[in-house]
C-alpha positions as CSV (number, residue, x, y, z in Angstrom):
1,M,-215.1,66.5,-50.8
2,I,-217.7,67.8,-53.4
3,V,-218.9,70.5,-51.1
4,G,-215.3,71.5,-50.3
5,A,-214.4,71.6,-54.1
6,A,-217.5,73.7,-54.8
7,A,-216.5,76.1,-52.0
8,G,-213.0,76.4,-53.5
9,A,-214.5,77.2,-56.9
10,G,-216.7,79.8,-55.3
11,V,-213.7,81.5,-53.6
12,Y,-211.8,81.5,-56.8
13,L,-214.6,83.2,-58.7
14,T,-215.0,85.9,-56.1
15,I,-211.3,86.9,-56.0
16,P,-210.7,89.7,-58.5
17,D,-208.0,89.3,-61.1
18,S,-204.6,90.8,-60.3
19,Y,-202.0,91.5,-62.8
20,E,-198.3,92.5,-62.2
21,A,-196.1,94.8,-64.3
22,S,-192.4,95.9,-63.7
23,A,-190.3,98.7,-64.9
24,Q,-186.5,99.1,-64.3
25,V,-184.6,102.3,-63.6
26,L,-180.8,102.6,-63.8
27,F,-179.1,105.4,-61.8
28,T,-175.6,106.5,-62.7
29,G,-173.3,109.3,-61.8
30,H,-171.3,111.3,-64.4
31,A,-168.2,113.3,-63.7
32,T,-167.0,115.7,-66.2
33,T,-163.5,116.0,-64.9
34,N,-161.4,112.9,-64.5
35,G,-161.5,109.2,-63.9
36,Q,-161.1,109.5,-60.1
37,D,-164.2,111.7,-59.9
38,Q,-166.1,109.1,-62.0
39,A,-165.1,106.3,-59.6
40,Y,-166.3,108.5,-56.7
41,E,-169.6,109.1,-58.4
42,G,-170.1,105.4,-59.0
43,G,-169.5,104.6,-55.3
44,Y,-171.8,107.5,-54.3
45,V,-174.7,106.3,-56.4
46,G,-174.2,102.7,-55.1
47,G,-174.3,104.1,-51.5
48,Q,-177.5,106.1,-52.3
49,I,-179.5,103.5,-54.2
50,H,-181.4,102.3,-51.1
51,T,-182.3,106.0,-50.4
52,Y,-183.6,106.3,-54.0
53,R,-185.7,103.2,-53.5
54,R,-187.2,104.7,-50.3
55,L,-188.0,107.9,-52.2
56,G,-190.0,105.8,-54.6
57,E,-192.2,104.7,-51.7
58,S,-192.5,108.2,-50.2
59,S,-195.8,109.9,-49.7
60,I,-194.7,112.9,-51.8
61,L,-193.9,110.8,-54.8
62,L,-197.0,108.6,-54.5
63,K,-199.2,111.7,-54.2
64,Q,-197.6,113.0,-57.4
65,V,-198.3,109.6,-59.1
66,T,-201.9,109.4,-58.0
67,K,-202.4,112.9,-59.3
68,S,-200.7,112.1,-62.6
69,L,-202.8,109.0,-63.0
70,K,-206.0,110.9,-62.0
71,S,-206.5,108.1,-59.5
72,H,-208.8,108.3,-56.5
73,Q,-206.6,105.9,-54.5
74,T,-205.0,107.1,-51.3
75,V,-201.2,107.1,-50.8
76,R,-201.6,104.0,-48.5
77,E,-203.6,102.1,-51.2
78,M,-201.0,103.1,-53.9
79,R,-198.2,101.9,-51.7
80,A,-199.9,98.6,-51.0
81,R,-200.1,97.8,-54.8
82,T,-196.5,98.7,-55.5
83,D,-193.0,97.3,-54.6
84,L,-189.6,98.7,-55.3
85,A,-186.5,96.5,-55.0
86,V,-182.8,97.1,-55.7
87,V,-181.3,94.5,-58.0
88,P,-178.4,93.2,-55.9
89,G,-174.9,94.4,-56.9
90,T,-176.3,97.1,-59.2
91,T,-177.7,100.6,-59.2
92,I,-181.0,99.4,-60.8
93,I,-184.3,99.6,-59.1
94,T,-187.2,97.4,-60.2
95,V,-190.6,99.0,-59.8
96,T,-193.4,96.4,-59.6
97,A,-197.1,97.3,-59.6
98,T,-200.3,95.4,-59.5
99,G,-203.6,96.2,-61.1
100,R,-207.0,94.8,-62.1
101,T,-205.9,95.0,-65.8
102,R,-202.6,94.5,-67.5
103,H,-202.7,98.1,-68.8
104,S,-203.4,99.6,-65.3
105,A,-200.5,97.7,-63.7
106,A,-198.1,98.7,-66.5
107,R,-199.2,102.3,-66.3
108,V,-198.7,102.6,-62.5
109,A,-195.2,101.0,-62.8
110,D,-194.1,103.3,-65.6
111,T,-195.5,106.4,-63.8
112,I,-193.7,105.6,-60.6
113,A,-190.4,104.9,-62.5
114,G,-190.7,108.2,-64.3
115,A,-191.5,110.1,-61.1
116,L,-188.6,108.4,-59.3
117,V,-186.2,109.5,-62.0
118,G,-187.5,113.1,-61.7
119,I,-187.4,113.4,-58.0
120,V,-183.9,111.8,-57.7
121,Q,-182.4,114.1,-60.4
122,Q,-184.1,117.2,-58.8
123,I,-182.7,116.3,-55.3
124,E,-179.2,115.4,-56.5
125,N,-178.8,118.0,-59.2
126,G,-181.1,120.8,-58.1
127,A,-184.2,122.2,-59.7
128,K,-182.2,123.8,-62.4
129,P,-179.1,121.7,-63.2
130,N,-175.9,123.8,-63.4
131,P,-174.3,123.3,-66.8
132,K,-170.9,123.9,-65.1
133,A,-171.4,121.1,-62.5
134,T,-168.7,118.6,-62.3
135,T,-171.0,115.7,-61.3
136,V,-174.5,114.9,-62.5
137,I,-176.7,112.0,-61.2
138,T,-179.0,110.6,-63.9
139,G,-181.8,108.1,-63.9
140,I,-182.7,106.2,-67.1
141,I,-185.7,103.9,-67.5
142,I,-184.1,100.8,-69.0
143,G,-187.2,98.7,-69.0
144,S,-190.7,100.0,-69.5
145,A,-193.4,98.0,-67.8
146,T,-195.0,95.1,-69.6
147,A,-197.7,93.3,-67.8
148,D,-197.5,89.6,-67.2
149,T,-199.7,87.4,-69.4
150,G,-202.1,86.3,-66.7
151,P,-203.6,87.0,-63.4
152,G,-201.3,87.1,-60.4
153,G,-203.5,84.8,-58.4
154,S,-203.4,81.0,-58.3
155,G,-205.4,79.0,-60.8
156,L,-208.8,77.4,-60.4
157,S,-207.3,73.9,-60.1
158,L,-205.4,74.9,-56.9
159,Y,-208.5,76.2,-55.3
160,L,-210.5,73.1,-56.2
161,L,-207.7,70.9,-54.8
162,I,-207.5,72.9,-51.5
163,G,-211.4,72.8,-51.2
164,A,-211.6,69.0,-51.9
165,V,-208.8,68.2,-49.4
166,T,-210.4,70.5,-46.8
167,G,-213.8,68.8,-47.4
168,M,-212.2,65.4,-47.1
169,I,-210.6,66.3,-43.8
170,V,-213.7,67.8,-42.3
171,G,-215.8,64.9,-43.5
172,Y,-213.3,62.4,-41.9
173,C,-213.4,64.4,-38.6
174,V,-217.2,64.4,-38.5
175,A,-217.4,60.7,-39.2
176,A,-214.8,59.9,-36.6
177,A,-216.6,62.1,-34.0
178,R,-219.9,60.3,-34.7
179,H,-218.2,56.9,-34.4
180,V,-216.6,57.8,-31.1
181,D,-220.0,59.1,-29.9
182,R,-221.7,55.8,-30.7
183,G,-219.1,53.7,-29.0
184,K,-219.7,55.3,-25.5
185,P,-221.7,53.2,-23.0
186,A,-225.2,54.6,-22.2
187,A,-225.4,56.4,-18.9
188,P,-227.2,54.3,-16.2
189,K,-230.8,55.4,-15.5
190,D,-231.7,56.3,-12.0
191,G,-234.6,54.6,-10.7
């Protein structure tokens, strides 16, 4: 058990800290004509929200984010440390990022949220929004990223417990195997 607990502590100490931070983006449609157009825009944005989420995971957006952050990470590495999820029943997307520090996690989440707003508005409204347009899709960051208070990994006590239990099981199996081996009759000698 002691060897298992020590191994658990060793594993815990070798795992790097991981912090999470989340930002939220609200997408809305604005119609400048009448209520019926406004209702249409609300339904349109609701229908497009999963497309917007996928845009947040796209290579083009993540390349833009890594360039903005001056990061040497690949698009695949950036994608692995982020998660975008639609809040059910809303047009809100939560952007969650992980990092080695609280600050880096929050910075990545905020940068992705800002880039997502920009790319959606550019696609939906054009590179130069038309002031005479009857509908406009907007994205608003309603919650800037604040990192959690501690590492995302499990605590030392969990690793010690898992190590001790594993050590106990291995020790029991070894003792049982030795006991079974002693109980076998000796093979007859030829001669």
